[in-house]
N, C-alpha and C positions, 0 to 999 in steps of 0.2 A: 503786683505792677515792679519790675526790679528795672533798677536807678543805675544804670552807668557813670562816669565821667572820664573822661574821653579829649585830648591834646587836637590839635591843628594836624593835618594825615594819618588821625590813625582809626582802625578801623573798627565792626563790630558782629559777628555771623550773627544769621540770625538762620538755625538750621546747617542744610549744607551748599544752600543755591542759593543766598542770598546774604548780601554783603551791604551796609550803611560804616563809608567814612565822612567821616565830619574834612568839608572839604577850605570853610574858611570863620572866620569870626569878627563881626564885627560888631561893637555893645554887646546891644544886648542881639543882636540875630549871627541865625549859626542859620551854616549852606548845610546842605548831606549831599555826599552824594550817592547816591541808592541803586547797584546793581543786581537786579536778578532774573530769571526768568522771565520768554514776554510769554507764557498764561499763567506770569501774575502780578492782581493787577497794584499800582502804585495811584495815589493821588494822594494831597492834600484835606483834608480830616471838610474841612467846608465843602469840599467837590463834591468831592466821596457822599460829604449829608445831600448833597440838590440828584446826585443819580442818584439817591434810596427815593429821594423822591419822587422826582421821575418817572419810574421803574413802579412808587406805588400808586404815582393820577393812573400810570397808560392801563394796570391791569386792575383798578377801578371802572375806568370807562370798558373794559371789556361785557 
């Protein structure tokens, strides 16, 4: 795992097409802005896991 430090308004590039920007830091929360192509799915981990569980259940019903 790569660990980077960034300040407000600083960016991280992932490849050539994905940009993460620190929008706000408030206490123990960090707000990130993510700029990615439409064909790249971006989800919070808990949403991603829920989508995956639903997909697994739907696949088991087939």
